[in-house]
mmCIF file as gemmi writes it, N, C-alpha and C atoms, coordinates in Angstrom:
data_model
loop_
_atom_site.group_PDB
_atom_site.id
_atom_site.type_symbol
_atom_site.label_atom_id
_atom_site.label_alt_id
_atom_site.label_comp_id
_atom_site.label_asym_id
_atom_site.label_entity_id
_atom_site.label_seq_id
_atom_site.pdbx_PDB_ins_code
_atom_site.Cartn_x
_atom_site.Cartn_y
_atom_site.Cartn_z
_atom_site.occupancy
_atom_site.B_iso_or_equiv
_atom_site.pdbx_formal_charge
_atom_site.auth_seq_id
_atom_site.auth_asym_id
_atom_site.pdbx_PDB_model_num
ATOM 1 N N . MET Axp A 1 ? 20.248 -23.646 30.288 1 0 ? 1 A 1
ATOM 2 C CA . MET Axp A 1 ? 19.472 -24.41 31.239 1 0 ? 1 A 1
ATOM 3 C C . MET Axp A 1 ? 20.114 -24.255 32.602 1 0 ? 1 A 1
ATOM 4 N N . GLY Axp A 2 ? 19.282 -24.033 33.609 1 0 ? 2 A 1
ATOM 5 C CA . GLY Axp A 2 ? 19.777 -23.841 34.962 1 0 ? 2 A 1
ATOM 6 C C . GLY Axp A 2 ? 20.213 -25.151 35.604 1 0 ? 2 A 1
ATOM 7 N N . ARG Axp A 3 ? 20.68 -25.003 36.796 1 0 ? 3 A 1
ATOM 8 C CA . ARG Axp A 3 ? 21.132 -26.151 37.555 1 0 ? 3 A 1
ATOM 9 C C . ARG Axp A 3 ? 19.936 -26.988 38.004 1 0 ? 3 A 1
ATOM 10 N N . ARG Axp A 4 ? 20.039 -28.297 37.881 1 0 ? 4 A 1
ATOM 11 C CA . ARG Axp A 4 ? 18.941 -29.176 38.267 1 0 ? 4 A 1
ATOM 12 C C . ARG Axp A 4 ? 19.054 -29.567 39.735 1 0 ? 4 A 1
ATOM 13 N N . GLU Axp A 5 ? 17.911 -29.731 40.353 1 0 ? 5 A 1
ATOM 14 C CA . GLU Axp A 5 ? 17.863 -30.224 41.722 1 0 ? 5 A 1
ATOM 15 C C . GLU Axp A 5 ? 18.217 -31.706 41.733 1 0 ? 5 A 1
ATOM 16 N N . ARG Axp A 6 ? 18.638 -32.182 42.884 1 0 ? 6 A 1
ATOM 17 C CA . ARG Axp A 6 ? 19.039 -33.585 43.024 1 0 ? 6 A 1
ATOM 18 C C . ARG Axp A 6 ? 17.896 -34.544 42.654 1 0 ? 6 A 1
ATOM 19 N N . TRP Axp A 7 ? 16.657 -34.205 43.061 1 0 ? 7 A 1
ATOM 20 C CA . TRP Axp A 7 ? 15.525 -35.073 42.744 1 0 ? 7 A 1
ATOM 21 C C . TRP Axp A 7 ? 15.271 -35.123 41.239 1 0 ? 7 A 1
ATOM 22 N N . GLY Axp A 8 ? 15.524 -34.014 40.556 1 0 ? 8 A 1
ATOM 23 C CA . GLY Axp A 8 ? 15.338 -33.978 39.105 1 0 ? 8 A 1
ATOM 24 C C . GLY Axp A 8 ? 16.36 -34.832 38.379 1 0 ? 8 A 1
ATOM 25 N N . VAL Axp A 9 ? 17.603 -34.797 38.858 1 0 ? 9 A 1
ATOM 26 C CA . VAL Axp A 9 ? 18.649 -35.631 38.256 1 0 ? 9 A 1
ATOM 27 C C . VAL Axp A 9 ? 18.328 -37.104 38.501 1 0 ? 9 A 1
ATOM 28 N N . ALA Axp A 10 ? 17.926 -37.433 39.737 1 0 ? 10 A 1
ATOM 29 C CA . ALA Axp A 10 ? 17.587 -38.825 40.058 1 0 ? 10 A 1
ATOM 30 C C . ALA Axp A 10 ? 16.413 -39.303 39.198 1 0 ? 10 A 1
ATOM 31 N N . GLY Axp A 11 ? 15.407 -38.45 39.03 1 0 ? 11 A 1
ATOM 32 C CA . GLY Axp A 11 ? 14.272 -38.814 38.181 1 0 ? 11 A 1
ATOM 33 C C . GLY Axp A 11 ? 14.683 -39.024 36.733 1 0 ? 11 A 1
ATOM 34 N N . SER Axp A 12 ? 15.572 -38.173 36.243 1 0 ? 12 A 1
ATOM 35 C CA . SER Axp A 12 ? 16.074 -38.322 34.867 1 0 ? 12 A 1
ATOM 36 C C . SER Axp A 12 ? 16.831 -39.637 34.695 1 0 ? 12 A 1
ATOM 37 N N . ILE Axp A 13 ? 17.582 -40.013 35.711 1 0 ? 13 A 1
ATOM 38 C CA . ILE Axp A 13 ? 18.331 -41.272 35.644 1 0 ? 13 A 1
ATOM 39 C C . ILE Axp A 13 ? 17.375 -42.458 35.65 1 0 ? 13 A 1
ATOM 40 N N . LEU Axp A 14 ? 16.378 -42.437 36.53 1 0 ? 14 A 1
ATOM 41 C CA . LEU Axp A 14 ? 15.394 -43.529 36.552 1 0 ? 14 A 1
ATOM 42 C C . LEU Axp A 14 ? 14.677 -43.629 35.205 1 0 ? 14 A 1
ATOM 43 N N . ASP Axp A 15 ? 14.31 -42.478 34.652 1 0 ? 15 A 1
ATOM 44 C CA . ASP Axp A 15 ? 13.637 -42.453 33.354 1 0 ? 15 A 1
ATOM 45 C C . ASP Axp A 15 ? 14.549 -43.009 32.262 1 0 ? 15 A 1
ATOM 46 N N . ALA Axp A 16 ? 15.816 -42.631 32.289 1 0 ? 16 A 1
ATOM 47 C CA . ALA Axp A 16 ? 16.761 -43.106 31.277 1 0 ? 16 A 1
ATOM 48 C C . ALA Axp A 16 ? 16.973 -44.617 31.38 1 0 ? 16 A 1
ATOM 49 N N . ILE Axp A 17 ? 17.061 -45.132 32.601 1 0 ? 17 A 1
ATOM 50 C CA . ILE Axp A 17 ? 17.213 -46.581 32.791 1 0 ? 17 A 1
ATOM 51 C C . ILE Axp A 17 ? 16.007 -47.297 32.216 1 0 ? 17 A 1
ATOM 52 N N . ASP Axp A 18 ? 14.813 -46.794 32.515 1 0 ? 18 A 1
ATOM 53 C CA . ASP Axp A 18 ? 13.588 -47.422 32.018 1 0 ? 18 A 1
ATOM 54 C C . ASP Axp A 18 ? 13.525 -47.399 30.498 1 0 ? 18 A 1
ATOM 55 N N . ARG Axp A 19 ? 13.838 -46.28 29.895 1 0 ? 19 A 1
ATOM 56 C CA . ARG Axp A 19 ? 13.772 -46.165 28.437 1 0 ? 19 A 1
ATOM 57 C C . ARG Axp A 19 ? 14.836 -47.017 27.743 1 0 ? 19 A 1
ATOM 58 N N . GLU Axp A 20 ? 16.031 -47.044 28.301 1 0 ? 20 A 1
ATOM 59 C CA . GLU Axp A 20 ? 17.088 -47.884 27.726 1 0 ? 20 A 1
ATOM 60 C C . GLU Axp A 20 ? 16.712 -49.352 27.792 1 0 ? 20 A 1
ATOM 61 N N . ALA Axp A 21 ? 16.182 -49.774 28.929 1 0 ? 21 A 1
ATOM 62 C CA . ALA Axp A 21 ? 15.788 -51.174 29.079 1 0 ? 21 A 1
ATOM 63 C C . ALA Axp A 21 ? 14.657 -51.535 28.121 1 0 ? 21 A 1
ATOM 64 N N . THR Axp A 22 ? 13.735 -50.608 27.924 1 0 ? 22 A 1
ATOM 65 C CA . THR Axp A 22 ? 12.605 -50.849 27.019 1 0 ? 22 A 1
ATOM 66 C C . THR Axp A 22 ? 13.073 -50.912 25.565 1 0 ? 22 A 1
ATOM 67 N N . GLU Axp A 23 ? 13.925 -49.978 25.174 1 0 ? 23 A 1
ATOM 68 C CA . GLU Axp A 23 ? 14.333 -49.89 23.777 1 0 ? 23 A 1
ATOM 69 C C . GLU Axp A 23 ? 15.436 -50.867 23.395 1 0 ? 23 A 1
ATOM 70 N N . ARG Axp A 24 ? 16.366 -51.12 24.299 1 0 ? 24 A 1
ATOM 71 C CA . ARG Axp A 24 ? 17.543 -51.908 23.937 1 0 ? 24 A 1
ATOM 72 C C . ARG Axp A 24 ? 17.661 -53.236 24.666 1 0 ? 24 A 1
ATOM 73 N N . GLY Axp A 25 ? 16.863 -53.427 25.696 1 0 ? 25 A 1
ATOM 74 C CA . GLY Axp A 25 ? 16.892 -54.697 26.428 1 0 ? 25 A 1
ATOM 75 C C . GLY Axp A 25 ? 18.259 -54.98 27.016 1 0 ? 25 A 1
ATOM 76 N N . GLU Axp A 26 ? 18.742 -56.168 26.775 1 0 ? 26 A 1
ATOM 77 C CA . GLU Axp A 26 ? 20.018 -56.603 27.332 1 0 ? 26 A 1
ATOM 78 C C . GLU Axp A 26 ? 21.218 -55.851 26.746 1 0 ? 26 A 1
ATOM 79 N N . SER Axp A 27 ? 21.048 -55.237 25.601 1 0 ? 27 A 1
ATOM 80 C CA . SER Axp A 27 ? 22.179 -54.545 24.977 1 0 ? 27 A 1
ATOM 81 C C . SER Axp A 27 ? 22.332 -53.102 25.454 1 0 ? 27 A 1
ATOM 82 N N . ALA Axp A 28 ? 21.494 -52.673 26.42 1 0 ? 28 A 1
ATOM 83 C CA . ALA Axp A 28 ? 21.59 -51.317 26.959 1 0 ? 28 A 1
ATOM 84 C C . ALA Axp A 28 ? 22.896 -51.168 27.733 1 0 ? 28 A 1
ATOM 85 N N . ARG Axp A 29 ? 23.437 -49.937 27.726 1 0 ? 29 A 1
ATOM 86 C CA . ARG Axp A 29 ? 24.708 -49.683 28.402 1 0 ? 29 A 1
ATOM 87 C C . ARG Axp A 29 ? 24.58 -48.487 29.331 1 0 ? 29 A 1
ATOM 88 N N . VAL Axp A 30 ? 25.387 -48.492 30.377 1 0 ? 30 A 1
ATOM 89 C CA . VAL Axp A 30 ? 25.372 -47.411 31.353 1 0 ? 30 A 1
ATOM 90 C C . VAL Axp A 30 ? 25.741 -46.089 30.68 1 0 ? 30 A 1
ATOM 91 N N . THR Axp A 31 ? 26.63 -46.129 29.715 1 0 ? 31 A 1
ATOM 92 C CA . THR Axp A 31 ? 27.018 -44.918 29.001 1 0 ? 31 A 1
ATOM 93 C C . THR Axp A 31 ? 25.804 -44.287 28.314 1 0 ? 31 A 1
ATOM 94 N N . ASN Axp A 32 ? 24.94 -45.12 27.753 1 0 ? 32 A 1
ATOM 95 C CA . ASN Axp A 32 ? 23.728 -44.605 27.112 1 0 ? 32 A 1
ATOM 96 C C . ASN Axp A 32 ? 22.806 -43.945 28.135 1 0 ? 32 A 1
ATOM 97 N N . VAL Axp A 33 ? 22.746 -44.518 29.33 1 0 ? 33 A 1
ATOM 98 C CA . VAL Axp A 33 ? 21.943 -43.915 30.4 1 0 ? 33 A 1
ATOM 99 C C . VAL Axp A 33 ? 22.504 -42.545 30.747 1 0 ? 33 A 1
ATOM 100 N N . ALA Axp A 34 ? 23.819 -42.438 30.847 1 0 ? 34 A 1
ATOM 101 C CA . ALA Axp A 34 ? 24.455 -41.166 31.171 1 0 ? 34 A 1
ATOM 102 C C . ALA Axp A 34 ? 24.123 -40.102 30.119 1 0 ? 34 A 1
ATOM 103 N N . VAL Axp A 35 ? 24.192 -40.469 28.872 1 0 ? 35 A 1
ATOM 104 C CA . VAL Axp A 35 ? 23.893 -39.528 27.786 1 0 ? 35 A 1
ATOM 105 C C . VAL Axp A 35 ? 22.426 -39.133 27.815 1 0 ? 35 A 1
ATOM 106 N N . ARG Axp A 36 ? 21.554 -40.106 27.944 1 0 ? 36 A 1
ATOM 107 C CA . ARG Axp A 36 ? 20.115 -39.836 27.931 1 0 ? 36 A 1
ATOM 108 C C . ARG Axp A 36 ? 19.692 -38.967 29.116 1 0 ? 36 A 1
ATOM 109 N N . ALA Axp A 37 ? 20.296 -39.205 30.285 1 0 ? 37 A 1
ATOM 110 C CA . ALA Axp A 37 ? 19.953 -38.439 31.488 1 0 ? 37 A 1
ATOM 111 C C . ALA Axp A 37 ? 20.719 -37.121 31.571 1 0 ? 37 A 1
ATOM 112 N N . ASN Axp A 38 ? 21.667 -36.919 30.655 1 0 ? 38 A 1
ATOM 113 C CA . ASN Axp A 38 ? 22.494 -35.715 30.621 1 0 ? 38 A 1
ATOM 114 C C . ASN Axp A 38 ? 23.26 -35.534 31.936 1 0 ? 38 A 1
ATOM 115 N N . VAL Axp A 39 ? 23.929 -36.624 32.348 1 0 ? 39 A 1
ATOM 116 C CA . VAL Axp A 39 ? 24.713 -36.639 33.583 1 0 ? 39 A 1
ATOM 117 C C . VAL Axp A 39 ? 26.091 -37.198 33.244 1 0 ? 39 A 1
ATOM 118 N N . PRO Axp A 40 ? 27.153 -36.522 33.675 1 0 ? 40 A 1
ATOM 119 C CA . PRO Axp A 40 ? 28.494 -37.068 33.43 1 0 ? 40 A 1
ATOM 120 C C . PRO Axp A 40 ? 28.635 -38.462 34.056 1 0 ? 40 A 1
ATOM 121 N N . TYR Axp A 41 ? 29.412 -39.303 33.399 1 0 ? 41 A 1
ATOM 122 C CA . TYR Axp A 41 ? 29.525 -40.701 33.811 1 0 ? 41 A 1
ATOM 123 C C . TYR Axp A 41 ? 29.939 -40.845 35.274 1 0 ? 41 A 1
ATOM 124 N N . ASP Axp A 42 ? 30.919 -40.069 35.734 1 0 ? 42 A 1
ATOM 125 C CA . ASP Axp A 42 ? 31.386 -40.207 37.115 1 0 ? 42 A 1
ATOM 126 C C . ASP Axp A 42 ? 30.295 -39.825 38.118 1 0 ? 42 A 1
ATOM 127 N N . ARG Axp A 43 ? 29.506 -38.806 37.803 1 0 ? 43 A 1
ATOM 128 C CA . ARG Axp A 43 ? 28.38 -38.45 38.683 1 0 ? 43 A 1
ATOM 129 C C . ARG Axp A 43 ? 27.276 -39.484 38.612 1 0 ? 43 A 1
ATOM 130 N N . LEU Axp A 44 ? 27.079 -40.071 37.429 1 0 ? 44 A 1
ATOM 131 C CA . LEU Axp A 44 ? 26.066 -41.11 37.281 1 0 ? 44 A 1
ATOM 132 C C . LEU Axp A 44 ? 26.362 -42.288 38.202 1 0 ? 44 A 1
ATOM 133 N N . VAL Axp A 45 ? 27.619 -42.694 38.25 1 0 ? 45 A 1
ATOM 134 C CA . VAL Axp A 45 ? 28 -43.821 39.101 1 0 ? 45 A 1
ATOM 135 C C . VAL Axp A 45 ? 27.641 -43.527 40.559 1 0 ? 45 A 1
ATOM 136 N N . ALA Axp A 46 ? 27.903 -42.315 41.029 1 0 ? 46 A 1
ATOM 137 C CA . ALA Axp A 46 ? 27.574 -41.939 42.405 1 0 ? 46 A 1
ATOM 138 C C . ALA Axp A 46 ? 26.056 -41.955 42.621 1 0 ? 46 A 1
ATOM 139 N N . TYR Axp A 47 ? 25.312 -41.432 41.663 1 0 ? 47 A 1
ATOM 140 C CA . TYR Axp A 47 ? 23.853 -41.451 41.765 1 0 ? 47 A 1
ATOM 141 C C . TYR Axp A 47 ? 23.324 -42.882 41.774 1 0 ? 47 A 1
ATOM 142 N N . LEU Axp A 48 ? 23.877 -43.746 40.927 1 0 ? 48 A 1
ATOM 143 C CA . LEU Axp A 48 ? 23.421 -45.132 40.886 1 0 ? 48 A 1
ATOM 144 C C . LEU Axp A 48 ? 23.65 -45.83 42.223 1 0 ? 48 A 1
ATOM 145 N N . GLU Axp A 49 ? 24.769 -45.549 42.858 1 0 ? 49 A 1
ATOM 146 C CA . GLU Axp A 49 ? 25.028 -46.132 44.177 1 0 ? 49 A 1
ATOM 147 C C . GLU Axp A 49 ? 23.99 -45.651 45.194 1 0 ? 49 A 1
ATOM 148 N N . SER Axp A 50 ? 23.654 -44.366 45.152 1 0 ? 50 A 1
ATOM 149 C CA . SER Axp A 50 ? 22.638 -43.82 46.058 1 0 ? 50 A 1
ATOM 150 C C . SER Axp A 50 ? 21.263 -44.426 45.78 1 0 ? 50 A 1
ATOM 151 N N . LEU Axp A 51 ? 20.918 -44.535 44.505 1 0 ? 51 A 1
ATOM 152 C CA . LEU Axp A 51 ? 19.624 -45.125 44.137 1 0 ? 51 A 1
ATOM 153 C C . LEU Axp A 51 ? 19.561 -46.592 44.519 1 0 ? 51 A 1
ATOM 154 N N . SER Axp A 52 ? 20.68 -47.284 44.437 1 0 ? 52 A 1
ATOM 155 C CA . SER Axp A 52 ? 20.737 -48.685 44.843 1 0 ? 52 A 1
ATOM 156 C C . SER Axp A 52 ? 20.556 -48.812 46.352 1 0 ? 52 A 1
ATOM 157 N N . THR Axp A 53 ? 21.226 -47.949 47.103 1 0 ? 53 A 1
ATOM 158 C CA . THR Axp A 53 ? 21.096 -47.951 48.56 1 0 ? 53 A 1
ATOM 159 C C . THR Axp A 53 ? 19.657 -47.662 48.981 1 0 ? 53 A 1
ATOM 160 N N . ALA Axp A 54 ? 18.977 -46.807 48.238 1 0 ? 54 A 1
ATOM 161 C CA . ALA Axp A 54 ? 17.585 -46.459 48.525 1 0 ? 54 A 1
ATOM 162 C C . ALA Axp A 54 ? 16.613 -47.555 48.098 1 0 ? 54 A 1
ATOM 163 N N . GLY Axp A 55 ? 17.104 -48.572 47.382 1 0 ? 55 A 1
ATOM 164 C CA . GLY Axp A 55 ? 16.252 -49.673 46.949 1 0 ? 55 A 1
ATOM 165 C C . GLY Axp A 55 ? 15.47 -49.398 45.686 1 0 ? 55 A 1
ATOM 166 N N . LEU Axp A 56 ? 15.902 -48.41 44.903 1 0 ? 56 A 1
ATOM 167 C CA . LEU Axp A 56 ? 15.188 -48.065 43.675 1 0 ? 56 A 1
ATOM 168 C C . LEU Axp A 56 ? 15.794 -48.709 42.437 1 0 ? 56 A 1
ATOM 169 N N . VAL Axp A 57 ? 17.063 -49.117 42.543 1 0 ? 57 A 1
ATOM 170 C CA . VAL Axp A 57 ? 17.791 -49.672 41.403 1 0 ? 57 A 1
ATOM 171 C C . VAL Axp A 57 ? 18.594 -50.877 41.868 1 0 ? 57 A 1
ATOM 172 N N . VAL Axp A 58 ? 18.667 -51.882 40.994 1 0 ? 58 A 1
ATOM 173 C CA . VAL Axp A 58 ? 19.543 -53.028 41.214 1 0 ? 58 A 1
ATOM 174 C C . VAL Axp A 58 ? 20.71 -52.886 40.25 1 0 ? 58 A 1
ATOM 175 N N . LEU Axp A 59 ? 21.915 -52.931 40.784 1 0 ? 59 A 1
ATOM 176 C CA . LEU Axp A 59 ? 23.099 -52.768 39.941 1 0 ? 59 A 1
ATOM 177 C C . LEU Axp A 59 ? 23.595 -54.129 39.485 1 0 ? 59 A 1
ATOM 178 N N . ASP Axp A 60 ? 23.419 -54.396 38.218 1 0 ? 60 A 1
ATOM 179 C CA . ASP Axp A 60 ? 23.932 -55.595 37.554 1 0 ? 60 A 1
ATOM 180 C C . ASP Axp A 60 ? 24.824 -55.109 36.429 1 0 ? 60 A 1
ATOM 181 N N . LYS Axp A 61 ? 24.907 -55.915 35.385 1 0 ? 61 A 1
ATOM 182 C CA . LYS Axp A 61 ? 25.61 -55.478 34.166 1 0 ? 61 A 1
ATOM 183 C C . LYS Axp A 61 ? 25.002 -54.157 33.684 1 0 ? 61 A 1
ATOM 184 N N . MET Axp A 62 ? 23.686 -54.104 33.683 1 0 ? 62 A 1
ATOM 185 C CA . MET Axp A 62 ? 22.931 -52.895 33.364 1 0 ? 62 A 1
ATOM 186 C C . MET Axp A 62 ? 22.02 -52.616 34.551 1 0 ? 62 A 1
ATOM 187 N N . PRO Axp A 63 ? 21.993 -51.386 35.082 1 0 ? 63 A 1
ATOM 188 C CA . PRO Axp A 63 ? 21.098 -51.112 36.207 1 0 ? 63 A 1
ATOM 189 C C . PRO Axp A 63 ? 19.646 -51.361 35.821 1 0 ? 63 A 1
ATOM 190 N N . ARG Axp A 64 ? 18.901 -51.921 36.756 1 0 ? 64 A 1
ATOM 191 C CA . ARG Axp A 64 ? 17.478 -52.194 36.536 1 0 ? 64 A 1
ATOM 192 C C . ARG Axp A 64 ? 16.67 -51.55 37.648 1 0 ? 64 A 1
ATOM 193 N N . LEU Axp A 65 ? 15.458 -51.144 37.326 1 0 ? 65 A 1
ATOM 194 C CA . LEU Axp A 65 ? 14.569 -50.577 38.323 1 0 ? 65 A 1
ATOM 195 C C . LEU Axp A 65 ? 13.948 -51.685 39.155 1 0 ? 65 A 1
ATOM 196 N N . THR Axp A 66 ? 13.812 -51.442 40.448 1 0 ? 66 A 1
ATOM 197 C CA . THR Axp A 66 ? 13.068 -52.355 41.309 1 0 ? 66 A 1
ATOM 198 C C . THR Axp A 66 ? 11.594 -51.967 41.198 1 0 ? 66 A 1
ATOM 199 N N . ALA Axp A 67 ? 10.731 -52.727 41.851 1 0 ? 67 A 1
ATOM 200 C CA . ALA Axp A 67 ? 9.306 -52.391 41.847 1 0 ? 67 A 1
ATOM 201 C C . ALA Axp A 67 ? 9.095 -51.022 42.485 1 0 ? 67 A 1
ATOM 202 N N . GLU Axp A 68 ? 9.821 -50.749 43.557 1 0 ? 68 A 1
ATOM 203 C CA . GLU Axp A 68 ? 9.724 -49.441 44.203 1 0 ? 68 A 1
ATOM 204 C C . GLU Axp A 68 ? 10.264 -48.348 43.283 1 0 ? 68 A 1
ATOM 205 N N . GLY Axp A 69 ? 11.329 -48.642 42.545 1 0 ? 69 A 1
ATOM 206 C CA . GLY Axp A 69 ? 11.88 -47.691 41.584 1 0 ? 69 A 1
ATOM 207 C C . GLY Axp A 69 ? 10.882 -47.36 40.49 1 0 ? 69 A 1
ATOM 208 N N . GLU Axp A 70 ? 10.127 -48.354 40.049 1 0 ? 70 A 1
ATOM 209 C CA . GLU Axp A 70 ? 9.093 -48.119 39.032 1 0 ? 70 A 1
ATOM 210 C C . GLU Axp A 70 ? 7.99 -47.221 39.577 1 0 ? 70 A 1
ATOM 211 N N . GLN Axp A 71 ? 7.62 -47.41 40.853 1 0 ? 71 A 1
ATOM 212 C CA . GLN Axp A 71 ? 6.602 -46.549 41.466 1 0 ? 71 A 1
ATOM 213 C C . GLN Axp A 71 ? 7.09 -45.103 41.571 1 0 ? 71 A 1
ATOM 214 N N . VAL Axp A 72 ? 8.344 -44.935 42.002 1 0 ? 72 A 1
ATOM 215 C CA . VAL Axp A 72 ? 8.905 -43.594 42.117 1 0 ? 72 A 1
ATOM 216 C C . VAL Axp A 72 ? 8.98 -42.936 40.742 1 0 ? 72 A 1
ATOM 217 N N . LEU Axp A 73 ? 9.365 -43.699 39.723 1 0 ? 73 A 1
ATOM 218 C CA . LEU Axp A 73 ? 9.426 -43.16 38.361 1 0 ? 73 A 1
ATOM 219 C C . LEU Axp A 73 ? 8.049 -42.722 37.888 1 0 ? 73 A 1
ATOM 220 N N . LYS Axp A 74 ? 7.024 -43.499 38.174 1 0 ? 74 A 1
ATOM 221 C CA . LYS Axp A 74 ? 5.661 -43.121 37.783 1 0 ? 74 A 1
ATOM 222 C C . LYS Axp A 74 ? 5.265 -41.818 38.467 1 0 ? 74 A 1
ATOM 223 N N . GLN Axp A 75 ? 5.558 -41.689 39.747 1 0 ? 75 A 1
ATOM 224 C CA . GLN Axp A 75 ? 5.237 -40.46 40.47 1 0 ? 75 A 1
ATOM 225 C C . GLN Axp A 75 ? 6.026 -39.278 39.915 1 0 ? 75 A 1
ATOM 226 N N . TYR Axp A 76 ? 7.284 -39.506 39.564 1 0 ? 76 A 1
ATOM 227 C CA . TYR Axp A 76 ? 8.112 -38.452 38.967 1 0 ? 76 A 1
ATOM 228 C C . TYR Axp A 76 ? 7.514 -37.993 37.646 1 0 ? 76 A 1
ATOM 229 N N . ARG Axp A 77 ? 7.146 -38.939 36.799 1 0 ? 77 A 1
ATOM 230 C CA . ARG Axp A 77 ? 6.566 -38.582 35.5 1 0 ? 77 A 1
ATOM 231 C C . ARG Axp A 77 ? 5.25 -37.832 35.676 1 0 ? 77 A 1
ATOM 232 N N . ASP Axp A 78 ? 4.43 -38.263 36.64 1 0 ? 78 A 1
ATOM 233 C CA . ASP Axp A 78 ? 3.168 -37.568 36.915 1 0 ? 78 A 1
ATOM 234 C C . ASP Axp A 78 ? 3.439 -36.133 37.381 1 0 ? 78 A 1
ATOM 235 N N . TRP Axp A 79 ? 4.429 -35.956 38.25 1 0 ? 79 A 1
ATOM 236 C CA . TRP Axp A 79 ? 4.771 -34.633 38.761 1 0 ? 79 A 1
ATOM 237 C C . TRP Axp A 79 ? 5.257 -33.731 37.624 1 0 ? 79 A 1
ATOM 238 N N . ILE Axp A 80 ? 6.109 -34.248 36.778 1 0 ? 80 A 1
ATOM 239 C CA . ILE Axp A 80 ? 6.615 -33.461 35.654 1 0 ? 80 A 1
ATOM 240 C C . ILE Axp A 80 ? 5.452 -33.035 34.748 1 0 ? 80 A 1
ATOM 241 N N . GLU Axp A 81 ? 4.495 -33.924 34.537 1 0 ? 81 A 1
ATOM 242 C CA . GLU Axp A 81 ? 3.329 -33.594 33.715 1 0 ? 81 A 1
ATOM 243 C C . GLU Axp A 81 ? 2.532 -32.443 34.332 1 0 ? 81 A 1
ATOM 244 N N . VAL Axp A 82 ? 2.333 -32.464 35.634 1 0 ? 82 A 1
ATOM 245 C CA . VAL Axp A 82 ? 1.615 -31.4 36.316 1 0 ? 82 A 1
ATOM 246 C C . VAL Axp A 82 ? 2.378 -30.074 36.191 1 0 ? 82 A 1
ATOM 247 N N . VAL Axp A 83 ? 3.675 -30.119 36.409 1 0 ? 83 A 1
ATOM 248 C CA . VAL Axp A 83 ? 4.498 -28.919 36.331 1 0 ? 83 A 1
ATOM 249 C C . VAL Axp A 83 ? 4.44 -28.328 34.923 1 0 ? 83 A 1
ATOM 250 N N . LYS Axp A 84 ? 4.514 -29.181 33.92 1 0 ? 84 A 1
ATOM 251 C CA . LYS Axp A 84 ? 4.434 -28.704 32.531 1 0 ? 84 A 1
ATOM 252 C C . LYS Axp A 84 ? 3.055 -28.104 32.239 1 0 ? 84 A 1
ATOM 253 N N . ARG Axp A 85 ? 2.026 -28.74 32.749 1 0 ? 85 A 1
ATOM 254 C CA . ARG Axp A 85 ? 0.663 -28.281 32.496 1 0 ? 85 A 1
ATOM 255 C C . ARG Axp A 85 ? 0.462 -26.848 32.988 1 0 ? 85 A 1
ATOM 256 N N . TYR Axp A 86 ? 1.104 -26.496 34.078 1 0 ? 86 A 1
ATOM 257 C CA . TYR Axp A 86 ? 0.978 -25.161 34.63 1 0 ? 86 A 1
ATOM 258 C C . TYR Axp A 86 ? 2.077 -24.202 34.158 1 0 ? 86 A 1
ATOM 259 N N . GLY Axp A 87 ? 2.862 -24.662 33.185 1 0 ? 87 A 1
ATOM 260 C CA . GLY Axp A 87 ? 3.868 -23.8 32.585 1 0 ? 87 A 1
ATOM 261 C C . GLY Axp A 87 ? 5.045 -23.481 33.478 1 0 ? 87 A 1
ATOM 262 N N . LEU Axp A 88 ? 5.324 -24.352 34.434 1 0 ? 88 A 1
ATOM 263 C CA . LEU Axp A 88 ? 6.433 -24.12 35.36 1 0 ? 88 A 1
ATOM 264 C C . LEU Axp A 88 ? 7.714 -24.792 34.923 1 0 ? 88 A 1
ATOM 265 N N . LEU Axp A 89 ? 7.67 -25.511 33.849 1 0 ? 89 A 1
ATOM 266 C CA . LEU Axp A 89 ? 8.868 -26.181 33.336 1 0 ? 89 A 1
ATOM 267 C C . LEU Axp A 89 ? 8.99 -25.965 31.861 1 0 ? 89 A 1
């Protein structure tokens, strides 16, 4: 697998946060997000800080998506679907 663009990594992290929160609720862990998003833990922490600064994530015990983060995630998922449909991914 080639190197991912920054937007792709950020989208994977938002997706992982959403899925962890849905599946595990309060028992979700940042380590699980790192594994699911396929991002090393130290890089994940840096990305989470950037996403928090952008207003897409709230950093608590477990990172949570803001309303704006949910909108960006929906757009990311829609974009990935289009890319897959045309065989570009």
